[in-house]
Rosetta silent file (secondary structure, phi, psi, omega in degrees, C-alpha in Angstrom):
SEQUENCE: MKIGDDTFDDIYVSKETGKVVGVMLNGRDYKLVPFRECDNPMAYKMAKKKTREILSSLFNEIYSPNMNELADRIVDCVYRKEDEK
SCORE:     score description
SCORE:     0.000 S_00000001
   1 L     0.000   10.612 -177.745   40.461   29.302  111.212 S_00000001
   2 L   -78.715  113.507 -178.779   40.207   25.987  112.999 S_00000001
   3 L  -108.499  -41.797 -179.110   43.771   24.834  113.638 S_00000001
   4 L  -133.733 -172.710 -178.572   43.441   22.773  116.807 S_00000001
   5 L   -72.282  -26.223 -173.927   40.777   21.524  119.157 S_00000001
   6 L  -106.011   27.114 -179.819   40.820   24.653  121.338 S_00000001
   7 L  -111.128  166.476 -179.401   40.552   27.366  118.672 S_00000001
   8 L   -79.911  153.004  175.683   37.631   29.405  117.388 S_00000001
   9 L   -70.293  -38.102 -179.334   35.738   28.549  114.212 S_00000001
  10 E  -153.585  153.336  177.903   35.899   32.182  113.097 S_00000001
  11 E  -125.322  130.995 -179.358   37.118   35.514  114.452 S_00000001
  12 E  -102.120  125.620 -178.261   35.349   38.804  113.696 S_00000001
  13 E  -116.547  136.070  178.410   37.547   41.895  113.387 S_00000001
  14 L   -70.161  134.016  176.895   36.264   45.471  113.226 S_00000001
  15 L   -70.280  -31.747 -176.985   37.077   47.254  109.964 S_00000001
  16 L   -74.397  -48.280 -173.366   37.224   50.584  111.815 S_00000001
  17 L  -102.599  -21.581 -177.174   39.474   49.695  114.739 S_00000001
  18 L    78.893    8.837 -178.977   41.132   46.470  113.642 S_00000001
  19 L   -97.455  154.281  177.160   40.279   44.901  117.007 S_00000001
  20 E   -70.206  127.384 -179.092   38.580   41.567  117.595 S_00000001
  21 E  -115.433  -10.160  179.928   34.873   42.189  118.291 S_00000001
  22 E  -172.063  167.420  178.470   33.512   38.652  118.275 S_00000001
  23 E  -142.100  161.919  172.789   34.183   34.982  117.727 S_00000001
  24 E  -120.378  131.118  178.975   32.374   31.878  116.533 S_00000001
  25 E  -137.941  125.069 -178.862   32.774   28.637  118.458 S_00000001
  26 L    53.391   39.801  176.893   30.909   25.425  117.689 S_00000001
  27 L    79.022    4.377  178.713   28.572   27.294  115.346 S_00000001
  28 E  -113.232  138.411  178.501   27.578   29.940  117.921 S_00000001
  29 E   -88.190  140.273  176.548   28.484   33.626  117.711 S_00000001
  30 E  -129.407  125.706  177.298   29.877   35.410  120.763 S_00000001
  31 E   -90.318  133.004  177.884   30.213   39.175  120.983 S_00000001
  32 L   -89.157  131.349  179.132   33.182   40.397  123.005 S_00000001
  33 L  -115.550  146.148 -179.624   32.404   43.242  125.379 S_00000001
  34 L   -65.212  145.077  177.350   34.980   45.480  127.076 S_00000001
  35 L   -87.295  124.479  179.509   35.790   44.732  130.684 S_00000001
  36 L   -94.503  145.486 -179.025   35.049   47.675  132.953 S_00000001
  37 H   -60.892  -34.037 -178.060   37.162   48.333  136.048 S_00000001
  38 H   -71.936  -15.122  177.097   34.022   48.659  138.192 S_00000001
  39 H   -82.667  -12.592 -178.064   33.054   45.073  137.254 S_00000001
  40 L   -71.174  124.383  178.570   36.222   43.720  138.814 S_00000001
  41 L   -65.059  144.557 -177.911   35.481   42.013  142.135 S_00000001
  42 L   -68.162  137.284  178.738   37.275   43.577  145.061 S_00000001
  43 L   -64.976  152.246 -175.537   40.331   41.688  146.226 S_00000001
  44 H   -56.893  -48.475 -178.262   40.050   39.893  149.564 S_00000001
  45 H   -66.227  -38.116  179.032   42.610   42.049  151.404 S_00000001
  46 H   -67.178  -37.209  178.463   41.109   45.269  150.020 S_00000001
  47 H   -63.387  -41.131  177.404   37.637   44.120  151.094 S_00000001
  48 H   -62.160  -44.178 -179.250   38.906   43.571  154.654 S_00000001
  49 H   -62.575  -47.086 -178.759   40.496   47.018  154.722 S_00000001
  50 H   -65.361  -39.457  179.403   37.363   48.754  153.384 S_00000001
  51 H   -64.445  -41.465  176.382   35.075   46.860  155.775 S_00000001
  52 H   -61.020  -42.466  179.631   37.234   47.882  158.745 S_00000001
  53 H   -63.622  -43.803 -178.375   37.117   51.515  157.570 S_00000001
  54 H   -64.887  -46.972 -179.835   33.345   51.473  157.138 S_00000001
  55 H   -63.492  -40.368 -179.206   32.674   49.872  160.511 S_00000001
  56 H   -68.856  -32.759  178.420   35.037   52.234  162.304 S_00000001
  57 H   -75.245  -33.654  179.375   33.432   55.273  160.650 S_00000001
  58 H   -72.531  -38.744 -175.410   29.902   54.073  161.425 S_00000001
  59 L  -114.202   42.599 -177.417   30.608   53.192  165.015 S_00000001
  60 L   -68.829  -21.174  178.046   33.246   55.791  165.839 S_00000001
  61 L   -75.795  -30.868 -178.376   31.404   56.684  169.045 S_00000001
  62 L  -106.676  115.166  177.351   31.587   53.120  170.293 S_00000001
  63 L   -96.247  126.177  177.125   35.069   51.667  170.456 S_00000001
  64 L  -127.768  128.483  178.782   35.201   47.953  170.521 S_00000001
  65 L   -65.098  -16.067 -179.456   38.451   46.000  170.498 S_00000001
  66 L   -93.807    7.286 -176.897   36.605   43.337  168.501 S_00000001
  67 H   -61.762  -42.943  178.574   35.642   45.715  165.668 S_00000001
  68 H   -66.635  -37.035  177.897   38.461   44.491  163.393 S_00000001
  69 H   -65.077  -40.731  177.346   37.591   40.892  164.203 S_00000001
  70 H   -62.326  -44.665  178.566   33.956   41.576  163.318 S_00000001
  71 H   -60.502  -43.075 -179.679   34.999   43.159  160.002 S_00000001
  72 H   -64.761  -38.054 -179.963   37.214   40.173  159.222 S_00000001
  73 H   -68.381  -37.435  177.872   34.410   37.724  159.988 S_00000001
  74 H   -62.877  -48.054 -179.115   31.997   39.620  157.718 S_00000001
  75 H   -65.035  -41.018  178.166   34.468   39.555  154.814 S_00000001
  76 H   -60.417  -37.774  179.136   35.290   35.880  155.445 S_00000001
  77 H   -66.337  -43.351 -179.395   31.580   35.095  155.272 S_00000001
  78 H   -66.197  -42.056 -178.525   31.179   36.976  151.985 S_00000001
  79 L   -87.227    1.111  178.946   34.280   35.380  150.448 S_00000001
  80 L    56.501   40.371  176.070   33.371   31.993  151.977 S_00000001
  81 L   -87.757  138.425  178.408   36.735   31.640  153.675 S_00000001
  82 L  -122.484  157.795  176.141   36.855   29.080  156.436 S_00000001
  83 L   -63.865  140.070  177.859   39.345   28.368  159.147 S_00000001
  84 L   -71.385  139.417 -177.589   41.880   25.788  158.095 S_00000001
  85 L  -106.504    0.000    0.000   41.333   22.494  159.814 S_00000001
């Protein structure tokens, strides 16, 4: 099945489902596994929103005007976002 430089050597298709279940590239076999929704990393904006919610629920007795800023800094640290220079 090699047509160009960027194609697979062979493609394995399931007889039962007719779907691709694996490929061969450069003499090595690779099994394809389904992508689960829970494996998807959380988007940056959603992470900020969830972090703000968690901090506000944990520290609902203590109101701090800097709570959102703290949440944003935590998410920026995790996502390795830096201030533009």
